[in-house]
N, CA, C and O atoms as a Maestro MAE file, in Angstrom:
{
 s_m_m2io_version
 :::
 2.0.0
}

f_m_ct {
 s_m_title
 :::
 protein
 m_atom[312] {
  # First column is atom index #
  i_m_mmod_type
  r_m_x_coord
  r_m_y_coord
  r_m_z_coord
  i_m_residue_number
  s_m_chain_name
  s_m_pdb_residue_name
  s_m_pdb_atom_name
  i_m_atomic_number
  :::
  1 25 124.582 23.309 103.329 1 A "MET " " N  " 7
  2 3 123.340 23.491 104.125 1 A "MET " " CA " 6
  3 2 124.077 24.216 105.513 1 A "MET " " C  " 6
  4 15 125.154 23.828 105.965 1 A "MET " " O  " 8
  5 25 123.350 25.230 106.027 2 A "LEU " " N  " 7
  6 3 123.793 26.104 107.079 2 A "LEU " " CA " 6
  7 2 123.060 25.627 108.197 2 A "LEU " " C  " 6
  8 15 121.898 25.232 108.104 2 A "LEU " " O  " 8
  9 25 123.831 25.658 109.446 3 A "SER " " N  " 7
  10 3 123.321 24.947 110.701 3 A "SER " " CA " 6
  11 2 122.311 26.263 111.232 3 A "SER " " C  " 6
  12 15 122.547 27.451 111.012 3 A "SER " " O  " 8
  13 25 121.224 25.757 111.925 4 A "ASP " " N  " 7
  14 3 120.309 26.851 112.518 4 A "ASP " " CA " 6
  15 2 120.960 27.483 113.886 4 A "ASP " " C  " 6
  16 15 120.679 28.580 114.368 4 A "ASP " " O  " 8
  17 25 121.999 26.421 114.448 5 A "ILE " " N  " 7
  18 3 122.587 26.750 115.623 5 A "ILE " " CA " 6
  19 2 123.973 27.389 115.606 5 A "ILE " " C  " 6
  20 15 124.922 26.730 115.182 5 A "ILE " " O  " 8
  21 25 124.166 28.828 116.112 6 A "PRO " " N  " 7
  22 3 125.232 29.240 115.938 6 A "PRO " " CA " 6
  23 2 126.452 28.517 116.442 6 A "PRO " " C  " 6
  24 15 126.508 27.779 117.426 6 A "PRO " " O  " 8
  25 25 127.632 28.915 115.431 7 A "ASP " " N  " 7
  26 3 128.889 28.168 116.126 7 A "ASP " " CA " 6
  27 2 128.782 26.655 115.832 7 A "ASP " " C  " 6
  28 15 129.743 25.994 116.224 7 A "ASP " " O  " 8
  29 25 127.833 26.021 115.242 8 A "CYS " " N  " 7
  30 3 127.739 24.837 115.192 8 A "CYS " " CA " 6
  31 2 127.419 24.625 113.865 8 A "CYS " " C  " 6
  32 15 126.255 24.633 113.464 8 A "CYS " " O  " 8
  33 25 128.855 24.344 112.810 9 A "GLN " " N  " 7
  34 3 128.623 24.268 111.459 9 A "GLN " " CA " 6
  35 2 128.404 22.693 110.874 9 A "GLN " " C  " 6
  36 15 127.584 22.417 109.998 9 A "GLN " " O  " 8
  37 25 129.199 21.829 111.456 10 A "TRP " " N  " 7
  38 3 129.217 20.376 111.046 10 A "TRP " " CA " 6
  39 2 128.963 19.412 112.017 10 A "TRP " " C  " 6
  40 15 129.884 19.264 112.820 10 A "TRP " " O  " 8
  41 25 128.015 18.739 112.170 11 A "PRO " " N  " 7
  42 3 127.200 18.730 111.125 11 A "PRO " " CA " 6
  43 2 126.144 19.531 111.243 11 A "PRO " " C  " 6
  44 15 125.770 19.697 112.404 11 A "PRO " " O  " 8
  45 25 125.556 20.070 110.427 12 A "PRO " " N  " 7
  46 3 124.482 21.314 110.716 12 A "PRO " " CA " 6
  47 2 123.453 20.808 111.139 12 A "PRO " " C  " 6
  48 15 122.969 19.835 110.562 12 A "PRO " " O  " 8
  49 25 122.793 21.435 112.416 13 A "ILE " " N  " 7
  50 3 122.008 21.269 113.377 13 A "ILE " " CA " 6
  51 2 120.485 21.668 112.686 13 A "ILE " " C  " 6
  52 15 120.621 22.889 112.601 13 A "ILE " " O  " 8
  53 25 119.603 21.477 112.336 14 A "LEU " " N  " 7
  54 3 118.346 22.283 111.888 14 A "LEU " " CA " 6
  55 2 117.406 22.159 112.835 14 A "LEU " " C  " 6
  56 15 117.248 21.136 113.501 14 A "LEU " " O  " 8
  57 25 116.632 23.356 112.956 15 A "VAL " " N  " 7
  58 3 115.231 23.395 114.037 15 A "VAL " " CA " 6
  59 2 114.099 23.950 113.163 15 A "VAL " " C  " 6
  60 15 114.277 24.568 112.113 15 A "VAL " " O  " 8
  61 25 112.869 23.645 113.739 16 A "GLY " " N  " 7
  62 3 111.871 24.192 113.239 16 A "GLY " " CA " 6
  63 2 111.413 23.710 111.615 16 A "GLY " " C  " 6
  64 15 111.469 22.554 111.197 16 A "GLY " " O  " 8
  65 25 111.056 24.638 111.016 17 A "PRO " " N  " 7
  66 3 110.557 24.325 109.647 17 A "PRO " " CA " 6
  67 2 111.848 23.811 108.687 17 A "PRO " " C  " 6
  68 15 111.668 23.020 107.761 17 A "PRO " " O  " 8
  69 25 113.135 24.347 109.018 18 A "ASN " " N  " 7
  70 3 114.094 23.641 108.378 18 A "ASN " " CA " 6
  71 2 114.309 22.138 108.698 18 A "ASN " " C  " 6
  72 15 114.711 21.382 107.814 18 A "ASN " " O  " 8
  73 25 114.074 21.742 109.827 19 A "ALA " " N  " 7
  74 3 114.127 20.466 110.262 19 A "ALA " " CA " 6
  75 2 113.189 19.703 109.716 19 A "ALA " " C  " 6
  76 15 113.503 18.604 109.258 19 A "ALA " " O  " 8
  77 25 111.981 20.124 109.678 20 A "ALA " " N  " 7
  78 3 110.933 19.406 109.096 20 A "ALA " " CA " 6
  79 2 111.191 19.167 107.522 20 A "ALA " " C  " 6
  80 15 110.926 18.056 107.064 20 A "ALA " " O  " 8
  81 25 111.738 20.251 106.621 21 A "LEU " " N  " 7
  82 3 111.801 20.153 105.556 21 A "LEU " " CA " 6
  83 2 113.058 19.246 105.228 21 A "LEU " " C  " 6
  84 15 112.877 18.358 104.396 21 A "LEU " " O  " 8
  85 25 114.021 19.348 105.665 22 A "SER " " N  " 7
  86 3 115.114 18.315 105.669 22 A "SER " " CA " 6
  87 2 114.678 16.852 106.090 22 A "SER " " C  " 6
  88 15 115.174 15.959 105.403 22 A "SER " " O  " 8
  89 25 113.983 16.536 106.927 23 A "SER " " N  " 7
  90 3 113.408 15.200 107.080 23 A "SER " " CA " 6
  91 2 112.718 14.831 105.894 23 A "SER " " C  " 6
  92 15 112.936 13.768 105.313 23 A "SER " " O  " 8
  93 25 111.905 15.666 105.524 24 A "LEU " " N  " 7
  94 3 110.891 15.178 104.315 24 A "LEU " " CA " 6
  95 2 111.833 14.877 103.026 24 A "LEU " " C  " 6
  96 15 111.695 13.874 102.327 24 A "LEU " " O  " 8
  97 25 112.759 15.830 102.820 25 A "ILE " " N  " 7
  98 3 113.715 15.417 101.819 25 A "ILE " " CA " 6
  99 2 114.415 14.123 101.811 25 A "ILE " " C  " 6
  100 15 114.680 13.516 100.774 25 A "ILE " " O  " 8
  101 25 114.749 13.663 103.160 26 A "SER " " N  " 7
  102 3 115.439 12.598 103.462 26 A "SER " " CA " 6
  103 2 114.692 11.240 103.206 26 A "SER " " C  " 6
  104 15 115.220 10.186 102.853 26 A "SER " " O  " 8
  105 25 113.451 11.454 103.436 27 A "TYR " " N  " 7
  106 3 112.602 10.372 103.588 27 A "TYR " " CA " 6
  107 2 112.129 10.294 102.129 27 A "TYR " " C  " 6
  108 15 111.943 9.133 101.764 27 A "TYR " " O  " 8
  109 25 111.853 11.361 101.080 28 A "LEU " " N  " 7
  110 3 111.448 11.307 99.781 28 A "LEU " " CA " 6
  111 2 112.791 10.557 99.125 28 A "LEU " " C  " 6
  112 15 112.488 9.711 98.284 28 A "LEU " " O  " 8
  113 25 114.143 10.713 99.353 29 A "ARG " " N  " 7
  114 3 115.056 10.113 98.741 29 A "ARG " " CA " 6
  115 2 115.009 8.878 99.008 29 A "ARG " " C  " 6
  116 15 115.177 8.126 98.048 29 A "ARG " " O  " 8
  117 25 114.767 8.250 100.386 30 A "ILE " " N  " 7
  118 3 114.545 6.817 100.446 30 A "ILE " " CA " 6
  119 2 113.172 6.182 99.697 30 A "ILE " " C  " 6
  120 15 113.153 5.123 99.071 30 A "ILE " " O  " 8
  121 25 111.967 7.137 99.925 31 A "SER " " N  " 7
  122 3 110.975 6.174 99.234 31 A "SER " " CA " 6
  123 2 110.875 6.197 97.846 31 A "SER " " C  " 6
  124 15 110.103 5.417 97.287 31 A "SER " " O  " 8
  125 25 111.575 7.016 97.192 32 A "GLU " " N  " 7
  126 3 111.566 6.857 95.484 32 A "GLU " " CA " 6
  127 2 112.235 5.548 95.231 32 A "GLU " " C  " 6
  128 15 112.103 5.086 94.098 32 A "GLU " " O  " 8
  129 25 112.909 4.900 96.076 33 A "ARG " " N  " 7
  130 3 113.667 3.712 95.772 33 A "ARG " " CA " 6
  131 2 112.874 2.319 96.210 33 A "ARG " " C  " 6
  132 15 113.244 1.181 95.919 33 A "ARG " " O  " 8
  133 25 111.826 2.639 96.895 34 A "MET " " N  " 7
  134 3 111.025 1.635 97.374 34 A "MET " " CA " 6
  135 2 110.503 0.680 96.408 34 A "MET " " C  " 6
  136 15 110.273 1.082 95.268 34 A "MET " " O  " 8
  137 25 110.282 -0.557 96.726 35 A "PRO " " N  " 7
  138 3 109.726 -1.448 95.579 35 A "PRO " " CA " 6
  139 2 108.271 -0.889 95.434 35 A "PRO " " C  " 6
  140 15 107.522 -0.590 96.364 35 A "PRO " " O  " 8
  141 25 107.979 -0.795 93.934 36 A "LEU " " N  " 7
  142 3 106.597 -0.575 93.454 36 A "LEU " " CA " 6
  143 2 105.424 -0.800 94.167 36 A "LEU " " C  " 6
  144 15 104.508 0.019 94.248 36 A "LEU " " O  " 8
  145 25 105.441 -1.959 94.714 37 A "ASP " " N  " 7
  146 3 104.152 -2.497 95.535 37 A "ASP " " CA " 6
  147 2 104.065 -1.830 96.994 37 A "ASP " " C  " 6
  148 15 103.032 -1.592 97.620 37 A "ASP " " O  " 8
  149 25 105.143 -1.630 97.317 38 A "GLN " " N  " 7
  150 3 105.142 -0.901 98.941 38 A "GLN " " CA " 6
  151 2 104.829 0.599 98.757 38 A "GLN " " C  " 6
  152 15 104.166 1.285 99.535 38 A "GLN " " O  " 8
  153 25 105.455 1.034 97.520 39 A "ILE " " N  " 7
  154 3 104.990 2.616 97.215 39 A "ILE " " CA " 6
  155 2 103.346 2.769 96.901 39 A "ILE " " C  " 6
  156 15 102.685 3.754 97.231 39 A "ILE " " O  " 8
  157 25 102.859 1.667 96.240 40 A "ARG " " N  " 7
  158 3 101.373 1.848 95.763 40 A "ARG " " CA " 6
  159 2 100.540 1.447 97.294 40 A "ARG " " C  " 6
  160 15 99.421 1.934 97.455 40 A "ARG " " O  " 8
  161 25 101.073 0.645 98.275 41 A "TYR " " N  " 7
  162 3 100.203 0.334 99.186 41 A "TYR " " CA " 6
  163 2 100.079 1.570 100.347 41 A "TYR " " C  " 6
  164 15 99.088 1.857 101.018 41 A "TYR " " O  " 8
  165 25 101.403 2.194 100.355 42 A "ARG " " N  " 7
  166 3 101.592 3.354 101.071 42 A "ARG " " CA " 6
  167 2 100.610 4.730 100.430 42 A "ARG " " C  " 6
  168 15 99.997 5.598 101.051 42 A "ARG " " O  " 8
  169 25 100.730 4.554 99.263 43 A "GLN " " N  " 7
  170 3 99.498 5.627 98.455 43 A "GLN " " CA " 6
  171 2 98.270 5.452 98.786 43 A "GLN " " C  " 6
  172 15 97.483 6.329 99.142 43 A "GLN " " O  " 8
  173 25 98.047 4.173 98.666 44 A "ALA " " N  " 7
  174 3 96.467 3.773 99.018 44 A "ALA " " CA " 6
  175 2 96.096 4.096 100.338 44 A "ALA " " C  " 6
  176 15 95.034 4.648 100.625 44 A "ALA " " O  " 8
  177 25 97.231 3.653 101.393 45 A "GLU " " N  " 7
  178 3 96.774 4.287 102.777 45 A "GLU " " CA " 6
  179 2 96.372 5.758 102.951 45 A "GLU " " C  " 6
  180 15 95.484 6.167 103.699 45 A "GLU " " O  " 8
  181 25 97.207 6.538 102.099 46 A "GLN " " N  " 7
  182 3 96.946 7.967 102.198 46 A "GLN " " CA " 6
  183 2 95.635 8.368 101.653 46 A "GLN " " C  " 6
  184 15 94.730 9.029 102.163 46 A "GLN " " O  " 8
  185 25 95.760 7.755 100.379 47 A "LEU " " N  " 7
  186 3 94.172 8.286 99.672 47 A "LEU " " CA " 6
  187 2 93.042 7.908 100.838 47 A "LEU " " C  " 6
  188 15 92.243 8.787 101.159 47 A "LEU " " O  " 8
  189 25 92.984 6.728 101.407 48 A "ARG " " N  " 7
  190 3 92.157 6.526 102.351 48 A "ARG " " CA " 6
  191 2 91.800 7.431 103.571 48 A "ARG " " C  " 6
  192 15 90.734 7.649 104.147 48 A "ARG " " O  " 8
  193 25 93.123 7.898 103.766 49 A "ILE " " N  " 7
  194 3 93.050 8.986 104.978 49 A "ILE " " CA " 6
  195 2 92.404 10.308 104.492 49 A "ILE " " C  " 6
  196 15 91.680 10.996 105.211 49 A "ILE " " O  " 8
  197 25 92.747 10.626 103.129 50 A "LEU " " N  " 7
  198 3 92.099 11.786 102.606 50 A "LEU " " CA " 6
  199 2 90.658 11.670 102.281 50 A "LEU " " C  " 6
  200 15 89.939 12.658 102.432 50 A "LEU " " O  " 8
  201 25 90.138 10.469 101.815 51 A "LEU " " N  " 7
  202 3 88.888 10.390 101.559 51 A "LEU " " CA " 6
  203 2 88.104 10.450 102.788 51 A "LEU " " C  " 6
  204 15 87.042 11.069 102.722 51 A "LEU " " O  " 8
  205 25 88.443 9.909 103.915 52 A "ARG " " N  " 7
  206 3 87.787 9.831 105.203 52 A "ARG " " CA " 6
  207 2 87.766 11.356 105.537 52 A "ARG " " C  " 6
  208 15 86.684 11.922 105.689 52 A "ARG " " O  " 8
  209 25 88.918 12.013 105.650 53 A "HIS " " N  " 7
  210 3 88.951 13.654 105.886 53 A "HIS " " CA " 6
  211 2 87.875 14.370 105.059 53 A "HIS " " C  " 6
  212 15 86.926 14.967 105.567 53 A "HIS " " O  " 8
  213 25 88.115 14.256 103.671 54 A "HIS " " N  " 7
  214 3 86.975 14.907 102.820 54 A "HIS " " CA " 6
  215 2 85.751 14.554 103.008 54 A "HIS " " C  " 6
  216 15 84.957 15.464 102.767 54 A "HIS " " O  " 8
  217 25 85.261 13.519 103.368 55 A "HIS " " N  " 7
  218 3 83.973 12.916 103.687 55 A "HIS " " CA " 6
  219 2 83.374 13.668 104.572 55 A "HIS " " C  " 6
  220 15 82.265 14.191 104.469 55 A "HIS " " O  " 8
  221 25 84.329 13.735 105.695 56 A "ALA " " N  " 7
  222 3 83.787 14.365 107.119 56 A "ALA " " CA " 6
  223 2 83.832 15.716 107.102 56 A "ALA " " C  " 6
  224 15 83.251 16.369 107.969 56 A "ALA " " O  " 8
  225 25 84.592 16.339 106.020 57 A "ASN " " N  " 7
  226 3 84.595 17.919 105.980 57 A "ASN " " CA " 6
  227 2 83.979 18.502 104.825 57 A "ASN " " C  " 6
  228 15 83.805 19.717 104.912 57 A "ASN " " O  " 8
  229 25 83.689 18.072 104.005 58 A "THR " " N  " 7
  230 3 83.139 18.476 102.582 58 A "THR " " CA " 6
  231 2 81.741 18.013 102.244 58 A "THR " " C  " 6
  232 15 81.534 16.933 101.690 58 A "THR " " O  " 8
  233 25 80.826 18.821 102.578 59 A "PRO " " N  " 7
  234 3 79.339 18.497 102.276 59 A "PRO " " CA " 6
  235 2 79.271 17.993 101.096 59 A "PRO " " C  " 6
  236 15 79.149 16.777 100.942 59 A "PRO " " O  " 8
  237 25 79.334 18.772 100.165 60 A "SER " " N  " 7
  238 3 79.335 18.105 98.633 60 A "SER " " CA " 6
  239 2 79.874 16.876 98.178 60 A "SER " " C  " 6
  240 15 79.412 16.264 97.214 60 A "SER " " O  " 8
  241 25 80.890 16.486 98.886 61 A "PHE " " N  " 7
  242 3 81.957 15.198 98.564 61 A "PHE " " CA " 6
  243 2 80.858 14.032 99.048 61 A "PHE " " C  " 6
  244 15 80.389 13.108 98.384 61 A "PHE " " O  " 8
  245 25 80.610 14.408 100.457 62 A "ALA " " N  " 7
  246 3 79.696 13.347 101.121 62 A "ALA " " CA " 6
  247 2 78.418 13.062 100.521 62 A "ALA " " C  " 6
  248 15 77.895 11.950 100.460 62 A "ALA " " O  " 8
  249 25 77.977 14.095 100.104 63 A "GLU " " N  " 7
  250 3 76.655 14.243 99.208 63 A "GLU " " CA " 6
  251 2 77.013 13.358 97.899 63 A "GLU " " C  " 6
  252 15 76.250 12.394 97.834 63 A "GLU " " O  " 8
  253 25 77.754 13.391 97.060 64 A "ARG " " N  " 7
  254 3 78.180 12.665 96.094 64 A "ARG " " CA " 6
  255 2 78.326 11.344 96.477 64 A "ARG " " C  " 6
  256 15 77.926 10.448 95.734 64 A "ARG " " O  " 8
  257 25 78.859 11.104 97.562 65 A "LEU " " N  " 7
  258 3 79.049 9.457 97.851 65 A "LEU " " CA " 6
  259 2 77.848 9.024 98.194 65 A "LEU " " C  " 6
  260 15 77.547 7.915 97.755 65 A "LEU " " O  " 8
  261 25 77.059 9.588 98.863 66 A "ALA " " N  " 7
  262 3 75.540 9.172 99.484 66 A "ALA " " CA " 6
  263 2 74.665 9.073 98.171 66 A "ALA " " C  " 6
  264 15 73.626 8.414 98.125 66 A "ALA " " O  " 8
  265 25 75.221 9.844 97.027 67 A "ASP " " N  " 7
  266 3 74.082 9.611 95.968 67 A "ASP " " CA " 6
  267 2 74.321 8.343 95.362 67 A "ASP " " C  " 6
  268 15 73.397 7.763 94.791 67 A "ASP " " O  " 8
  269 25 75.658 7.769 95.439 68 A "GLN " " N  " 7
  270 3 76.056 6.562 94.924 68 A "GLN " " CA " 6
  271 2 76.075 5.250 95.831 68 A "GLN " " C  " 6
  272 15 76.549 4.211 95.370 68 A "GLN " " O  " 8
  273 25 75.572 5.302 97.088 69 A "ASN " " N  " 7
  274 3 75.664 4.462 98.176 69 A "ASN " " CA " 6
  275 2 76.843 4.132 98.381 69 A "ASN " " C  " 6
  276 15 77.152 2.940 98.370 69 A "ASN " " O  " 8
  277 25 77.726 5.079 98.603 70 A "LEU " " N  " 7
  278 3 79.112 4.682 98.869 70 A "LEU " " CA " 6
  279 2 79.897 5.160 100.121 70 A "LEU " " C  " 6
  280 15 79.717 6.285 100.586 70 A "LEU " " O  " 8
  281 25 80.634 4.410 100.567 71 A "GLN " " N  " 7
  282 3 81.376 5.179 101.854 71 A "GLN " " CA " 6
  283 2 82.705 5.229 101.530 71 A "GLN " " C  " 6
  284 15 83.125 4.450 100.674 71 A "GLN " " O  " 8
  285 25 83.597 6.176 102.176 72 A "PRO " " N  " 7
  286 3 84.906 6.456 101.441 72 A "PRO " " CA " 6
  287 2 85.951 5.114 101.834 72 A "PRO " " C  " 6
  288 15 87.072 5.112 101.327 72 A "PRO " " O  " 8
  289 25 85.569 4.055 102.692 73 A "SER " " N  " 7
  290 3 86.307 2.785 102.638 73 A "SER " " CA " 6
  291 2 85.864 1.929 101.444 73 A "SER " " C  " 6
  292 15 86.459 0.856 101.341 73 A "SER " " O  " 8
  293 25 85.011 2.180 100.605 74 A "GLN " " N  " 7
  294 3 84.547 1.261 99.394 74 A "GLN " " CA " 6
  295 2 85.246 1.870 98.180 74 A "GLN " " C  " 6
  296 15 85.124 1.273 97.110 74 A "GLN " " O  " 8
  297 25 86.027 3.091 98.232 75 A "ILE " " N  " 7
  298 3 86.895 3.635 97.351 75 A "ILE " " CA " 6
  299 2 88.177 2.901 97.158 75 A "ILE " " C  " 6
  300 15 88.928 3.016 98.127 75 A "ILE " " O  " 8
  301 25 88.603 2.230 96.246 76 A "ASN " " N  " 7
  302 3 89.767 1.436 96.130 76 A "ASN " " CA " 6
  303 2 90.311 1.614 94.992 76 A "ASN " " C  " 6
  304 15 89.591 1.429 94.011 76 A "ASN " " O  " 8
  305 25 91.816 2.048 94.770 77 A "THR " " N  " 7
  306 3 92.246 2.124 93.462 77 A "THR " " CA " 6
  307 2 93.284 1.239 93.212 77 A "THR " " C  " 6
  308 15 93.918 1.258 92.157 77 A "THR " " O  " 8
  309 25 93.522 0.364 94.239 78 A "VAL " " N  " 7
  310 3 94.766 -0.598 93.996 78 A "VAL " " CA " 6
  311 2 94.320 -1.733 93.357 78 A "VAL " " C  " 6
  312 15 95.112 -2.628 93.063 78 A "VAL " " O  " 8
  :::
 }
 m_bond[311] {
  # First column is bond index #
  i_m_from
  i_m_to
  i_m_order
  :::
  1 1 2 1
  2 2 3 1
  3 3 4 2
  4 3 5 1
  5 5 6 1
  6 6 7 1
  7 7 8 2
  8 7 9 1
  9 9 10 1
  10 10 11 1
  11 11 12 2
  12 11 13 1
  13 13 14 1
  14 14 15 1
  15 15 16 2
  16 15 17 1
  17 17 18 1
  18 18 19 1
  19 19 20 2
  20 19 21 1
  21 21 22 1
  22 22 23 1
  23 23 24 2
  24 23 25 1
  25 25 26 1
  26 26 27 1
  27 27 28 2
  28 27 29 1
  29 29 30 1
  30 30 31 1
  31 31 32 2
  32 31 33 1
  33 33 34 1
  34 34 35 1
  35 35 36 2
  36 35 37 1
  37 37 38 1
  38 38 39 1
  39 39 40 2
  40 39 41 1
  41 41 42 1
  42 42 43 1
  43 43 44 2
  44 43 45 1
  45 45 46 1
  46 46 47 1
  47 47 48 2
  48 47 49 1
  49 49 50 1
  50 50 51 1
  51 51 52 2
  52 51 53 1
  53 53 54 1
  54 54 55 1
  55 55 56 2
  56 55 57 1
  57 57 58 1
  58 58 59 1
  59 59 60 2
  60 59 61 1
  61 61 62 1
  62 62 63 1
  63 63 64 2
  64 63 65 1
  65 65 66 1
  66 66 67 1
  67 67 68 2
  68 67 69 1
  69 69 70 1
  70 70 71 1
  71 71 72 2
  72 71 73 1
  73 73 74 1
  74 74 75 1
  75 75 76 2
  76 75 77 1
  77 77 78 1
  78 78 79 1
  79 79 80 2
  80 79 81 1
  81 81 82 1
  82 82 83 1
  83 83 84 2
  84 83 85 1
  85 85 86 1
  86 86 87 1
  87 87 88 2
  88 87 89 1
  89 89 90 1
  90 90 91 1
  91 91 92 2
  92 91 93 1
  93 93 94 1
  94 94 95 1
  95 95 96 2
  96 95 97 1
  97 97 98 1
  98 98 99 1
  99 99 100 2
  100 99 101 1
  101 101 102 1
  102 102 103 1
  103 103 104 2
  104 103 105 1
  105 105 106 1
  106 106 107 1
  107 107 108 2
  108 107 109 1
  109 109 110 1
  110 110 111 1
  111 111 112 2
  112 111 113 1
  113 113 114 1
  114 114 115 1
  115 115 116 2
  116 115 117 1
  117 117 118 1
  118 118 119 1
  119 119 120 2
  120 119 121 1
  121 121 122 1
  122 122 123 1
  123 123 124 2
  124 123 125 1
  125 125 126 1
  126 126 127 1
  127 127 128 2
  128 127 129 1
  129 129 130 1
  130 130 131 1
  131 131 132 2
  132 131 133 1
  133 133 134 1
  134 134 135 1
  135 135 136 2
  136 135 137 1
  137 137 138 1
  138 138 139 1
  139 139 140 2
  140 139 141 1
  141 141 142 1
  142 142 143 1
  143 143 144 2
  144 143 145 1
  145 145 146 1
  146 146 147 1
  147 147 148 2
  148 147 149 1
  149 149 150 1
  150 150 151 1
  151 151 152 2
  152 151 153 1
  153 153 154 1
  154 154 155 1
  155 155 156 2
  156 155 157 1
  157 157 158 1
  158 158 159 1
  159 159 160 2
  160 159 161 1
  161 161 162 1
  162 162 163 1
  163 163 164 2
  164 163 165 1
  165 165 166 1
  166 166 167 1
  167 167 168 2
  168 167 169 1
  169 169 170 1
  170 170 171 1
  171 171 172 2
  172 171 173 1
  173 173 174 1
  174 174 175 1
  175 175 176 2
  176 175 177 1
  177 177 178 1
  178 178 179 1
  179 179 180 2
  180 179 181 1
  181 181 182 1
  182 182 183 1
  183 183 184 2
  184 183 185 1
  185 185 186 1
  186 186 187 1
  187 187 188 2
  188 187 189 1
  189 189 190 1
  190 190 191 1
  191 191 192 2
  192 191 193 1
  193 193 194 1
  194 194 195 1
  195 195 196 2
  196 195 197 1
  197 197 198 1
  198 198 199 1
  199 199 200 2
  200 199 201 1
  201 201 202 1
  202 202 203 1
  203 203 204 2
  204 203 205 1
  205 205 206 1
  206 206 207 1
  207 207 208 2
  208 207 209 1
  209 209 210 1
  210 210 211 1
  211 211 212 2
  212 211 213 1
  213 213 214 1
  214 214 215 1
  215 215 216 2
  216 215 217 1
  217 217 218 1
  218 218 219 1
  219 219 220 2
  220 219 221 1
  221 221 222 1
  222 222 223 1
  223 223 224 2
  224 223 225 1
  225 225 226 1
  226 226 227 1
  227 227 228 2
  228 227 229 1
  229 229 230 1
  230 230 231 1
  231 231 232 2
  232 231 233 1
  233 233 234 1
  234 234 235 1
  235 235 236 2
  236 235 237 1
  237 237 238 1
  238 238 239 1
  239 239 240 2
  240 239 241 1
  241 241 242 1
  242 242 243 1
  243 243 244 2
  244 243 245 1
  245 245 246 1
  246 246 247 1
  247 247 248 2
  248 247 249 1
  249 249 250 1
  250 250 251 1
  251 251 252 2
  252 251 253 1
  253 253 254 1
  254 254 255 1
  255 255 256 2
  256 255 257 1
  257 257 258 1
  258 258 259 1
  259 259 260 2
  260 259 261 1
  261 261 262 1
  262 262 263 1
  263 263 264 2
  264 263 265 1
  265 265 266 1
  266 266 267 1
  267 267 268 2
  268 267 269 1
  269 269 270 1
  270 270 271 1
  271 271 272 2
  272 271 273 1
  273 273 274 1
  274 274 275 1
  275 275 276 2
  276 275 277 1
  277 277 278 1
  278 278 279 1
  279 279 280 2
  280 279 281 1
  281 281 282 1
  282 282 283 1
  283 283 284 2
  284 283 285 1
  285 285 286 1
  286 286 287 1
  287 287 288 2
  288 287 289 1
  289 289 290 1
  290 290 291 1
  291 291 292 2
  292 291 293 1
  293 293 294 1
  294 294 295 1
  295 295 296 2
  296 295 297 1
  297 297 298 1
  298 298 299 1
  299 299 300 2
  300 299 301 1
  301 301 302 1
  302 302 303 1
  303 303 304 2
  304 303 305 1
  305 305 306 1
  306 306 307 1
  307 307 308 2
  308 307 309 1
  309 309 310 1
  310 310 311 1
  311 311 312 2
  :::
 }
}
């Protein structure tokens, strides 16, 4: 991995998109070894965030939920 800072090779210093990508890779390496229940919990939390966003920003999704008398918070896959 090459540093984004000239004349600074070790440890490499990353900025901008390279720093974000490096951080994500590091976190994925850690998270793939988490206990399964912790992974499921975090995935469910992210799903709840996605459902709220989709409900607020996608009329057809909001309509489908309304047709079933559901709110995003009522959808649970855990």
